C-alpha positions as CSV (number, residue, x, y, z in Angstrom):
1,M,-4.1,-14.9,-19.0
2,K,-6.1,-11.5,-18.8
3,F,-9.2,-13.1,-17.1
4,I,-6.8,-15.0,-14.1
5,N,-4.8,-11.9,-13.9
6,Q,-7.8,-9.9,-12.4
7,L,-9.3,-12.8,-10.8
8,F,-6.5,-12.8,-8.6
9,S,-4.9,-9.3,-8.9
10,K,-4.7,-7.2,-5.4
11,R,-7.0,-4.4,-5.1
12,K,-5.4,-1.3,-6.1
13,N,-4.9,1.2,-3.2
14,V,-7.4,4.0,-2.7
15,T,-7.3,7.3,-1.5
16,I,-9.2,9.2,0.8
17,E,-9.2,13.1,1.9
18,F,-11.7,14.1,4.7
19,C,-12.3,18.2,6.1
20,E,-12.6,17.1,9.7
21,K,-15.1,20.1,10.1
22,N,-17.3,17.9,7.7
23,L,-16.9,15.0,9.5
24,D,-18.2,16.7,12.6
25,R,-21.5,18.4,10.7
26,F,-23.0,15.5,8.6
27,L,-21.2,11.8,10.5
28,T,-23.8,10.0,12.7
29,E,-23.1,8.4,15.5
30,E,-24.9,5.4,13.4
31,N,-23.1,5.6,10.8
32,M,-19.6,5.8,12.4
33,A,-19.4,1.7,12.8
34,G,-19.5,1.2,8.9
35,Y,-17.4,4.0,7.9
36,D,-14.9,2.7,10.4
37,Q,-15.3,-1.3,8.9
38,F,-14.8,0.6,5.5
39,L,-11.5,3.1,6.3
40,R,-9.8,-0.6,8.0
41,K,-9.5,-2.3,4.9
42,K,-5.7,-2.9,3.8
43,N,-6.7,-1.3,0.8
44,I,-7.6,2.3,2.1
45,T,-5.5,5.2,2.9
46,Y,-7.4,8.1,4.4
47,K,-6.7,11.5,5.9
48,E,-8.4,14.2,7.7
49,Y,-8.1,17.5,7.4
50,E,-8.7,20.6,10.0
51,C,-10.0,22.3,6.7
52,Q,-9.6,22.1,2.6
53,S,-11.0,25.5,1.8
54,R,-14.1,23.9,0.1
55,C,-16.4,26.1,2.7
56,K,-19.5,26.2,0.2
57,E,-19.7,22.2,-0.8
58,C,-18.9,21.7,3.4
59,K,-21.8,23.4,4.4
60,L,-24.3,21.8,2.2
61,S,-23.3,18.6,2.5
62,P,-20.9,15.0,3.4
63,Y,-18.6,15.1,0.8
64,A,-14.8,13.8,0.3
65,L,-12.2,13.4,-1.7
66,V,-11.6,9.8,-2.9
67,D,-8.3,9.7,-5.2
68,G,-8.7,13.6,-6.1
69,E,-12.0,13.3,-7.1
70,F,-15.2,15.3,-5.4
71,I,-17.9,12.9,-4.2
72,A,-20.8,14.4,-1.8
73,A,-24.1,12.8,-1.1
74,D,-27.3,13.7,0.6
75,D,-26.3,12.6,3.8
76,S,-23.4,10.0,5.7
77,Q,-24.6,7.0,4.7
78,V,-25.2,7.9,1.0
79,L,-21.1,8.9,0.7
80,L,-20.2,6.1,2.5
81,K,-22.2,4.1,-0.4
82,K,-20.4,6.1,-2.6
83,M,-16.9,5.7,-1.2
84,K,-17.1,1.7,-1.9
85,K,-18.4,1.4,-5.1
86,H,-16.0,3.7,-6.3
87,A,-13.0,1.0,-4.3
88,D,-14.7,-1.6,-5.8
89,D,-14.6,-0.2,-8.8
90,K,-10.5,0.1,-8.7
């Protein structure tokens, strides 16, 4: 019965928080469609903050807080892949 419940269970909600300045710095036009599609999923909730007071990290690479976990990447495409993986693992 557990197996059947796992198969048909709803995905848990994932909360993602972004820094607007970080998005402006690292999000490219090519990746916007992928981000838009991902963030429109029913189980994804996101919020953009003007600043998250993570200036050192913000200047170095794109990042997001996914369910409170800091996730950084080399570029915005890799960050999107990491966020998708985190959401799929839920």
